[in-house]
N, C-alpha and C positions, 0 to 999 in steps of 0.2 A: 842246306847250309850255304850262307853267303860269306865270301871272304872280302874284306874291305881293307884298302890301303890308302892312308891319307898322305898328302904331300902339300908343300907350299908354306909351311911355317917358317918362322925366322925372327930376327930382331928388327924392330922398326921404331922410329921416334913417334912420340905422341902427335896425333894429327895425320899420320901416314896411313897407308892402305896395304892390305895383303889380300891375296885370293887363295883360299884353301881348296884343294881338290880331293875327292874320295872316289877311287876306282873300285867297282864292284865286280866280283867274279862268282858265278854260280847263281842259281835261282832265276826267276823271271823278273828282270829289273823294273819294268814298268808296273809291276804288281807289288813293289816294295815301297812302303812309306820310309822315307829317308830323313834322318835328323842329325843335327850337330849338338853335341854337349861339350862342356868344358869343365876342367878341374883346376881352379886357381890354387896357388901354393897353400898347403895346409887346410884346404877346404874340401867339401864333398863335391861330387859331380853336380853340375847345374845345367838345366836346359837352355839352349840358345835359339834354335830354330828347327822347324820341321816342314816337309813338303810332301804332298800326296804323290801317289804313283804316277798319274798322268801329268802332274805338275801344276794343276790349276788352283790348289789350295795351299796356303802357307800360314804359319803362326810363328811369331817371334816373342822372345822374352822382352818385357818393356825396356830394359836397359840397352837393348841392341836395335830395337825398331827404329827405322829411319837412318841407321848407320850401316847395318848389315843386310845383305841380300842373299837368300838361299835360292838356288836354281838347279836344274838338272838337265842333262842331255841323255835321253833314253837310248839314242842311237849309239852313244859312246859308253853307256853304263857308268856314268859319272855324275856325281853331285858336287856342287860348288858352294862355297861360302865366301862371298865378297865382303870384305870388312873395310869400312872407310872411317875416317875421323877416329882412329884408334886412340884409346885412353890407357893409362897405366893399369887401371883396374880390369882391362881386358886380358892382361897377362894370365896365361893358363896353358895347360895341355888340352888341345882340342881333339875330340873324338867324333867320328861319324858312326852312325848306327842304323841298322835296317830292321824292319819287321814286315812280315807278310800282311798286306792290307786286305781286309775283308770288305766285300761290296757294301757300300752304304754306311760304313762306320765313320764316326768323327775322327779327326786327326788326334793322335795320341802324343802326349808330351812327357809321360812318365818314363823314366829310364828303365824301370823294371819290366816294362812291356816290350823292350827291344831285345831281341835274342842274339843279334849279330853285331859285333863291334870291331872297329879297327884298332890299331896299336897306339894311335895318337900322334899328334905333331905339336911341337912346342911353339907357342907364340909369346914373344916377350916385347912389351911396349915400354920404352924408356921415356922418362919425363924430361 
């Protein structure tokens, strides 16, 4: 079981930036695939970005690619989401999630495949 705690959300104007952090406790962090999902108001969870255990592979949802950067510090058991050029449609509760990564498997982006979730952090982008 991996416990996850997000931080760094807040209110920002369109065009601004925020960096979210997710601290992990438990498990072997560098063997966990880590992902960010978000839930906009009134909508379901949607995938944002994922990063492999060692950190060499990433996938982004098209609406965030080029604006968001997912990274991790395995020495600090932390994953980050740097969000730039934020838009009002990025407003959501952002969640980090973890799953044990099997050797050789492709990166997973489906939320049902992630067993461990944080409590979420609110990001609000004003126009």
